[in-house]
C-alpha positions in Angstrom: 0.2 0.1 -0.1 3.1 2.4 0.5 3.6 2.2 -3.1 -0.1 3.1 -3.6 0.2 6.2 -1.4 3.4 7.4 -2.9 1.6 7.3 -6.6 -1.4 9.1 -5.3 0.8 11.5 -3.8 2.8 12.3 -6.9 -0.4 12.9 -8.7 -1.7 15.7 -6.8 -0.5 19.2 -7.8 0.3 21.7 -5.0 -1.3 25.3 -4.8 0.9 28.1 -5.4 0.1 30.7 -2.9 2.7 33.3 -3.8 6.1 33.6 -5.2 8.9 36.4 -4.5 12.2 37.2 -6.2 15.7 36.9 -4.5 17.6 38.0 -7.3 17.1 40.1 -10.4 18.5 38.3 -13.7 18.2 40.8 -16.6 17.2 38.9 -19.6 16.4 35.4 -18.2 13.7 34.4 -15.2 14.7 35.5 -11.7 15.5 33.0 -8.9 12.3 33.0 -6.4 11.3 31.6 -3.2 8.0 30.0 -4.0 5.2 29.1 -1.1 2.7 25.9 -2.1 -0.2 24.4 0.1 -1.0 20.7 -0.3 -3.6 18.9 1.6 -3.0 15.6 3.2 -4.3 13.1 1.0 -5.1 10.7 4.2 -5.7 12.9 7.1 -9.0 14.9 6.4 -8.4 18.4 8.1 -4.8 18.8 7.8 -2.8 21.1 5.4 1.2 21.6 4.8 2.7 24.7 3.6 6.3 24.4 2.2 8.6 27.3 0.8 10.9 26.1 -2.1 13.7 27.9 -3.6 13.4 28.2 -7.9 16.5 28.7 -9.8 16.0 31.4 -12.4 18.3 31.9 -15.5 18.5 30.2 -18.8 18.8 26.7 -16.7 15.7 27.5 -14.8 13.9 28.9 -17.7 14.6 25.6 -20.1 13.7 23.2 -16.7 17.1 21.9 -16.6 18.2 23.7 -13.2 18.7 21.4 -10.1 16.8 23.0 -7.5 18.3 23.2 -4.1 17.4 21.3 -1.1 16.6 24.0 1.4 12.8 23.8 2.0 10.8 24.9 4.9 7.5 23.3 6.0 4.8 24.2 8.5 1.6 22.2 9.1 -1.7 23.1 10.5 -5.0 21.6 11.3 -7.9 23.7 9.9 -10.9 21.8 10.4 -11.9 18.3 12.0 -9.2 15.7 11.9 -10.7 12.3 10.2 -8.6 9.7 9.1 -9.4 8.3 5.8 -7.3 4.8 6.1 -4.4 3.3 7.9 -1.0 4.9 7.3 2.5 3.6 8.3 5.2 5.7 9.4 7.1 8.0 6.8 4.3 7.2 4.3 4.5 9.8 1.4 2.1 12.8 1.6 3.5 14.7 -1.4 6.5 14.5 -3.4 8.0 16.3 -6.6 10.8 16.5 -9.0 13.5 19.0 -8.1 15.5 18.3 -10.8 15.1 16.7 -14.4 16.9 13.7 -13.5 16.9 11.4 -9.7 16.2 14.6 -7.5 13.0 14.7 -5.4 11.3 16.5 -2.6 9.0 14.6 -0.4 6.8 15.2 2.4 6.3 12.0 4.7 3.9 11.8 7.9 4.3 9.8 11.3 2.5 9.5 14.3 3.7 10.1 17.6 1.4 7.8 19.2 2.2 8.8 23.0 1.3 12.4 22.4 -1.3 12.2 19.7 0.2 14.2 17.3 0.7 13.8 13.5 4.7 14.7 12.5 5.3 15.8 8.9 9.0 15.9 7.7 10.3 17.4 4.2 13.5 16.4 2.7 15.1 15.7 -1.1 16.8 12.5 -1.8 18.8 11.7 -4.5 19.5 8.6 -6.3 23.3 8.6 -5.4 23.4 11.2 -2.6 20.7 12.7 -0.7 20.8 15.9 1.4 20.5 16.2 5.0 18.7 19.2 4.7 15.2 19.0 6.0 12.2 20.6 8.1 9.6 19.3 10.3 6.6 20.0 11.7 3.9 18.9 14.0 0.2 18.5 14.4 -1.6 17.9 17.6 -4.4 15.9 17.0 -7.2 18.2 18.7 -11.0 18.7 19.0 -12.5 21.3 16.4 -15.4 23.3 17.2 -18.1 21.5 19.4 -16.8 18.3 18.4 -15.5 16.4 21.4 -14.1 13.2 19.5 -10.5 13.4 19.4 -9.2 10.5 17.0 -5.7 8.8 18.1 -3.2 8.4 15.3 -2.2 5.5 16.6 -5.5 3.8 16.1 -4.7 4.2 12.5 -0.9 2.9 11.9 -0.4 -0.2 10.2 
């Protein structure tokens, strides 16, 4: 099922929230920071936002630039949390290519069963050499509105 979840995660397009230029290039696109939003496909009521650098210049314009691994992450509860199915620690929530070959960024999910907190981590991996750069965000599974029912993330672990 992990492979199925990863395929599902790959097919989702993130929502572009906004971009800001970080360097000016005269004849080619600027280097930018872009903020995107994604919903957790298994956990309803949780969204993650990540900021990723996007290289400009000629290689960026042609889609040939290898993007850096400096990605920040923040995940939050925005409604009642409902688990749609069971999941494994480290299941992929979202992934996207960061270069034309071999490098991709992933957002993965885990459950801190002791504290009933969902933990999300983003990192980049590469076929030969990945990056230790990463970012982590946590979402306490809490009641929403008048709902007194709080699911336990540990109940949905495989």
